[in-house]
N, C-alpha and C positions, 0 to 999 in steps of 0.2 A: 501494500499498500506506501503509497505517494503521498509526500506532502498535501499539495492541491487536493488526492484525492482524499485527506482524511479532515482535513477542514472543506472541503464542498459538502460530506458527508453530517455534520458539524451545524453546517448551515441548516442545509436542509430539513435535519433534525429540529433546530430552534428553532425557524421558523414553521413550522407544520405544529411546533407544542404551542407556541405564540396562538397557532389561528385555535385552535383544542382550549385552548385556555382564555380565552379572550370574553367571549360568552358568561363562563363563569360568574355568578356572585353578581349579576350587577343590574341595579335597579335603574329602573327608569323614572324621567320627572315624572311622566302621567302617576306612576306609582307612587311615588315619596310628596304629588301635588303640588308640587316644585315646578310650572313651569316660565321656561324663562324666553319673552317674547323674543320671537323672529325663529325657535328653532323646533322642528316638533315635541309632539309628545314626548314619542321615543326613542326622544336622544337619552343618552343615557347620566346617571345623574350622575354619581364619580364612576371612572372605570378603572381604578387602583390600576393602573398600568407598571405605576415602579415597583408596585408590590410583586403584582405577576410579570414581570421582568426581569425578579430577581427567583422567581419560581420557578419558570419555562427556564434563567442559564441554568442552575441546578440541577432539574431536574435529566435536560437534551446532554450534561455531561456527564448525567450517567447514564442517560443509551446510549453516549459514542461512548466510552470506557467498553461498554459490554459486549459493543459490537465490534467496535475496532479490536477489540482480545481476541475473540470468533475469529475472525477475517485474520490478524497474522497467529491467530496459532493453529490454523491450517485443520482441524480437524473436522470440519464441515468444506466440501466443497460444493462444487455447482452439479457436480454427480450423485450427492446424498442429496439433492434437493429434484433431483431429476426424477420423480414418481413418474413418468406418462411412458418415459424409456426415448423421448425425443432426439436427446442427445448419440443415440444411437452405439 
């Protein structure tokens, strides 16, 4: 695994984790009863982005370490994942 591949893997995991974490525990302005004029009532009141970025960074780092260790260990190869025998 090259350094570039490791960085790309981490960035992909980070963004996927962020997309999963963004809608968690979000209250809309309509739910809180305080709609700011000029914004839709479905806009988040406090998205807690700082806290979510920290959690996403930690979780994606753990996933990255696990996936990189499996790749570098070499115990699981593409042939092991060939369930339908298409690799010949």
